N, C-alpha and C positions, 0 to 999 in steps of 0.2 A: 666830175664823176665820169668814169669810163662807161661808155654805152655798150650794152649787151647786143650781140648780133641779132638782127630781127628774126632769123630763121630758127632760133632756139628759144624764143620767148614763149613761155607756156602759161596758161591760166590755171587756176585751181581746178577747173573742170576738165583738164587734160585735152583742150582743143588747141590747135597749133596754128600760128600765122607764119607762112613760109614765102620764100622767093621762088620764082619759076625756073631757075636754072637747073641743068641736068645734075650738077653736083649736089645742089640743095635737095633735089628730088630723091637722089640716092640716099642722102643722109636721113631724109624724112622717113623713107621706107625702113631703114635700119632701126630708127627710134620706135617706129610702130611695132616692129617684130619684138624688140626687147620688152616694150610695155606689155604686149599681148602675152608673152611668155611668163612674165611676172604675175600677171593677173591669173593665168591658168594655175600656176603654183599656189597662189594665195587661196583661190577658191577650193582647190583640192585639199589643201591643209585644213581649211575651215570645215569642209564636209567630213573629213576624217575625224576631227575632234568631236563633231556632233553625234556620231554613231554611238549607240549603247553597247557596252561590252556584255557578252553573255555571262549569266550568273554561274559561278563555280558550283553552286548547289544543284543537285539533281531533283530537288523538291519541285512539284508543279507550282505554277503561279496561282495567285488567288483566283484568276479568271478560269484557269484550266481545272482547278479543284472544285469550283462551284458548278461548272458546266462541263461535264465530261463529254468530249466530242470524239467518240470512236465507236466502233462496232460493239465493244464491250459495254458501253453505257446505255445501249438502247433499252434494256430491260430494267435499268436501275435509276438513272438520272431522270428519265421521263416520268417515272412513277413516284419518286420520293423527293423531287426537287421543289415541290409546292409547299406552301404554308397556309394555314388557316388561323383565324382568330381563336384564342382560347375562350371557351364558354365557361360559365360558372361550374358546370359539371366537370369539365376537364381539369380545372384547377384543383379539384377536390382531392385526388389521391395523394395530395402530393404537395408539396412543398412550394415555396414561394417562387413561382415562375411568372414573370411579368408579361403582360400583353405586348405584342410587337406588331409588325406590319401584317395586313391582311394579304392572303393569296389564295389560290385555288386549293381545295382539299385534296388529299391523296386519293387516287382512284381505289375504292374499296375492292373492286373485282379484278384488279390487275395484279396478278401474282407472279408476273414474269420476273425472273432473276437470272442474271448472268453469273453462274457459279464460278466460271473461270476467272472473271474479273474480281469477284469477291474473294476467292482464294488467293489471288495475287496480292491483294491488299491486306490479307491476314484475317479475313472473316469467313467462318465456316457456316454452312447451312444444314439444318436438321429438319426433316419434313415428315409429316403424318397427314392423314386425311383432314384433321382438324386444325393443325398448327404448322406454320413454317417459322422456324426459330433461327435467328442469326446471332452469332456471338464471336468475339475476337479473343485471341490469346488462349485458345483451348489446347491443353496439353493432352498427350495420348491417354494418360490414365484418367482424364476427366470426361472422355467421350461418352462413356456409359452413363455418367450422371446426367449429361445434357440430353442424351437419348431418352432417359427416364422422364425428363420434363414433358416430353410429348405425350406420354401416357397419362401424366397427371392432368394435363389440360383436356385430354380426351375424356377421362373419367368425370372431370368437372362439367364438361358440356352435357354429358348424359344425365348427370345428377340435376343440373340446373333445368334441363328440359323436362325432367320428371317432376320437379317441384313446381315449375311454372310453364305449363303446356302452352300458354298464350304467347310465349316468346318464340319467334320463328326459328327454324333450324338454321344454324349459322353457316355462312360460307366460310372458307378457310380463314382463320385468324393469322395474323403475322405479328411476331414479337422480336424485339431486339434486347439482348442482355449485353450491356456495354461496359467494357473495362477501360477503354480509351475513347472518350466521347469525341475528341477532336478528329479521330479517324472517321467517324460516321458523319461528322459535319463536313469534312473536306470532301468526302465521297458523295455528298448529297443525300445521305440516308437518314439524317436527323434534321427535322425542321429547326430553323434557327431560333424560333420562339420557344423551343424546348431545350435550348443549349445549356441552361443553368439548372435543370431539374435536379432535385436532391435525391429523390427516390424513384418514382415512376409516374408516367402519364400515358393516357390513351387518346386516340382520335379515331372514332369509328371502330373498325375491326383491327386496328393496328395499335400496339403498345410499345413503349420504350421504357427501359428500366436500367438502373445502374447495377453492376455486379454487387453482390452482398457478401458479408463476412462469413456466413454460415450456410450450409446446404439447406437447412430448414427455412431460413428467411428468404433465400432465393426462390424456393417453391412458394412460400407464403405470399411474397410480393407479386409473383407471376400469377397466382390464383386471383389475387385482389384485382390486378389489372385486367385479367381475362374476364372476370365477372362484369366489369365495366363494358368491355367489348360486347359481351353477350347481351347485356341490357340495351346496348345501343343498336341492336338489330331492329329495334322499334324507334320511331321518332318519339321523344318523350321529354318532359321537363319535370320529372319527379323531384321532390325536395332533396337538397344536398345531404342533409343528415342521414336520410334513408339510403341514398345511393352509396355513400361512404361506409355507413354502418353495415349494410348488407354485404358489400364487397369484403369488408374485414371479417364479418361473421363466417363466410364461406372459406376465407383464407386460413382460418385456424383449422388445421387438418392433422390427420394421424394415419399412418400406414399400418395395415394389418399384416400378419404373417403370410397371408395368401396374396398380398400385393394389392389389395383393395384399399382405396383412399377414402377415408371418412372425412367429410367436410362439415364445418360448423360444430366441431366438438368443443367441450369446455376446455379452456387452456390449462395445461398441466406443466409439470417440470420440464418435459421435453420441449414444449413450445417456448417456455420462459427462457430456458438456456439457449434456445435458438434465436432469441431476439425479441420475443413478444413481451412488452413491459407495461401493458395497459392496466393490469390488475393492481399493481403497486401504485400506479398513478391515481386510480380511482379511490383507493383506500386513503391515500395521502390527502386527496381533495376532501373527502368526507371528514377525516380527522381534523382538517383545518377549517371545518364549518362551511364548506362549499358544496354541499350535497345539491345535486340538480334533479329537479322534478321532471316528469315526462313532458309537461308543457314547456319547460325551459329548454329542454333539448330540441324540441320541435321548432324552436325559434332560431336555431342555428342555420345561417344561410351564407351566401357568398360574401356578405358584408362583415360578418363577425366570426366566421368559422376558423380562418387561418391564423389570426393573431394569437389564438389560444392553443397551446400544445395539447390541452385536454379534450379538444373537440372530437378527435378521432376516438378517444377512449370512451367518452360518454355515448357517442353515436353507435359504436360497436356494442356497448353494454345494453342499450335499449333494444337494438335489433336482435341481439342474441337472446335477451329475455323474452321478447314477444315471439321469436321463432321457435323457442324450445319449451316454454312454459305450457303444460298440458291444457290450461284453460284459454290460451291465446294463440297457439300455433296455427290452427286452422283459419282463424280470422286474419292473421298476419299475411298469409299467402294471398288473400284476396286483394291486398293493396296493390299488387303488381298489375291488376286490371286497369288501373287509373293512371293516366299518363300526363295530365296537366296538374298544376298546383291546386287549382280550385277543386277538381274532381278528387284528387288524392286527399286533401285536407277534409273535405266534406265527408268522405267515407271513413276516414280515420276517426273523426268525431262520432260517427254513428257506431263504429265497431268498438271504440275505446273512449267512452265519454270522459270528459275532463273531470267531472264530479263523481266518478265511479270510485267510491271509498275503498272497496276491496282491491281493485286494480292498483290504485296508488299505494295501498299498504303492501301489496305483493311486490311492487317495484322497490319500495323502500327496503324491504327485507332482503330482496335479491342483491341490490347494489351494495348494501352495508355488510353483506355476508360473503362477498366474493373472495375466494381463495383458489389456489390451483386445484383443478379437478372438482370444482363445485358441483354438487349433486342437486340439480334443480327439482327433481321429483320428490326427494325427501326434504329439500330445503324450502319448499313452498309452504304456504299457510294452509292448515287443515281446518276448514270451517264446519260449523255445526248449527243446525236449526231443528226445532224452535229453541228459544232461550228460556231459561229458568230464572225467575227473579228471586234473589236471596235477600228478603227483607221481612220484617215482622208483619207486614200487611198481607203478604201472599202465602207465607209458609209459617206455620205455628212455631216450629223449632228454629226457623231462620238460619238453617245450616244445610250444607250439601256436601256429600263425600263422593269422590270420583277417583279414577285412575288415569294416568297419562303414560304413554309409551315414551321410551327414551331413545328410540331409533329414528326420530324425525324432528323437524323444526316446530314452529309454533302450532299449538293445538287448542282449538276452542274448547272451553269447559262447558259451553252452553249456559253459562251463568251471567246474568245481568246485574250490575251493581248500581246503587243509587248514590248520587253525589251527596256529600256531607254526612254520610252514614259510616259508623265505625265498623271495621271488619278485622277478622284475624284469619291467618292461614297457618295450618299445621300440616307438615309433610313427614312421611316416613317411607322407608324402603331401602333395599340394597340392590344394586345393579352394576353391570360392568360396562365400561366405556372404551376399553382397549382389549383386544383379544390376543394380539401377537406383538412381540415374541413372548410376552407374559401377560396374564390377565390383570387389568387394573380395575379394582372394584371401588365403587363410590357410594356415598349416601347424599341426601339432598344438600348438604353444605358444600359438596364438591371436594376435590383433592388438590393439594398444593404441589403435586409433581409437575403439573403443566398449567399454564394460564391461557385463556382465550379472551382477547379484548380486555385484558386487565383483570379478569375474574377467574376463579378456580374452575378448571375443567370439571364437568359433571354437576356443577351447582344448579339448583332449581331456580329458574327465573320466571318473571311474569311481565306481561304487557297489558295495559288498559286501553282497549280499542275504543275510540270515540268516533263513530261513523258520522255524527253531526258536527264534529269539530275537526276540520282538516289540519289545522296547525300551519305554521309558517312554511313547513316543508311538504305539506300535503301528505304526510306520512300517517296521519290519523292515529298517532300514538306509538307506532311500531319502531321508532328510533329512540324512544325513551324506555330503556330496559330497566326493570326493577329486580334487584337481587333479593331472593326470598330465603333460600337455605332451608333450615328446619322449621322456622316459623317467622311470621311477619304480622305486625299490626299496622293498619293504615286507614286513611279516610280519603276516598277519591274526590277530586275537585269537580268532576263532571259525571254525568250518567255514562256508563261504559260497559264493555263486555270484557270478560276475563280470559286471558290466554296464558298457557304455560309451555315451557320446554326445559331441557337440561342444556347447560352451556357446553358447546362443542364446536369444532371446526365444521365449516359447511361441506367439507368433503368426507367427513367421518361418521355421519349418522348411521350408515349401514353396519358399522362396527360395534354398535351398542346393543345391549340385550337387557331386558327387564322392564319393570314398571315402577311408578311412584304412586303411593296412595296419598290423596290430599283432601283435607276437610276445610271448607270455606264457611265461616260462621259470622253472623252479625253479633257485635258486642253491645 
C-alpha cells in the first residue's frame, strides 16, 4: 500500500500532524485558511436557515393582541385584561358559560378609555352620566338608536333607586354590545371566561351582551343586565331565582309617547314580537302538567337552574306576580333589604307563608291565566267574608241568590258548601263580552264565536275553593274549573267555598259589561 505523506494525515477531529520544514509550514497555513473559510460559510448558512421569516399577514400576534403595549392601551388593556371566577349569580342571566381560570376582577371605578384606539379597531363609545356604552359595527343611521340606549338605562337607574332606596347610587355603569366577540377578545375588552356567552353577563358594574335581532330585545337584554349591575352595588348573595326573575321583570318595558320608559309592564304583543317568549312557554308547561308552585320555584338554584329552559320563565312569572299584585307588591319590595340566603328566605317565609291558601290560589290563577297584556287587577281573586252556609241546618230554605259581575275574574259568593250534599245552580242574565268593533252579547252558556281554554267565551264557570286541602299543586282547587252554563247539579267531595266568573281572556275583563243572577240551592 502506498503511504500517505505525513504532513497531510488528518484525524476526524481536524487536528494535523506536520513536519517542520518551511514548505510544510506554508502548506499547513494554506490548509488552515481554507478550512476556516469553509467553517465560516457553513455557520452563516445555518444561522440564515434558522431565522423566522416575517408573517405576510398584518394581524397582530397572539401575544400582541392579548397584551397591547402602546400608549393607546393604557386605558384599555390595564382595565379589561383581568378575569374573575364566575359566581352563581353571574351565570344566571345567561346561558351556559363554563368557569375558567381565576384572575383579578375588572376595576369598577376605572372608566378610562382610549377612544382613539377604540375607533381604530372599529368600536364606538357612547357616554352619559350613568352609562358608558361600547359597540362595534355601528352604521350612521344606527347612532340615534344607540344614543337612545343611554337614556333607557338612565331612566332605569332612577326607577330602581325609587323602588329600592336601600340600593346605593351607582357609579357609572359600563356596557358592551358585541357583534364580533373576537374583536373584543383580541383587544382585551372581553374576559376569556365570557368568550362563549349566548346572551349577556355582568361582573360588578360592567356587562357584556351579544347584539340582538330586534331593537326591543336589545333594550330588553340591556335592562336585564343593568339591573344585575345595580343590585351588585351591594355585596349580596340573594337567591338566584329572585335575581334573574327581578331582572327579567324590569326588562319588560314600554315607551310612552312622551318618551318615558315604563318598566315591569305586563308583556303584550309588542314585547312578544320583539322576542319575549316566556308566556307561551309557561302555558305549554301547565298544559303538559308541569305547573310549578311558589315553593318549587324558590328551590331553583345554581345546581338546577340552567339545565331547564323554563327556569327564567317561572322566575320572571313569580317576581312579576309578587311585584304587581295589589296584595303583595309592598311586601315584595321589602325582600331587597336582605342580602344573605338565610335572611332572605327567613323573611320570605314570614311575608309569604308556604301554607297561605289564598296566596297559593292567587298564584295558581295568575300563572294559569297569563296571556298578552294580562290585567292583574281584574284578573285577581275577589274574596268575601263572612261566609254563608247553604245547608238545611243553617237556612230553612237552604238556598241563596246573588249577582256576580262579568268584568273581573273569580269572585267569592260568600257561600260555604258541605261535602256529600247535593246542590243545584241556576243562572240567568244577558251581558256583553266584546264592545268593538261590534257588541258580542252572551248568556250563561257562553257563545261559540270564540273559545278560551277550550270552553265558550262568556260561559259561567265555578271553582270550589278548599282552604284545608291544598292539593298536589297547592292550588286549593283553582286549577279545577267547572263549566256551569245555565244550570248544574253537583255534590262536592270536600267542604268548600263557591266562586264564579265568566270565561274570558285575562286581558279582556274590562271590556265586559253586565251581571249574572245566580241561585244556589240544596237539593
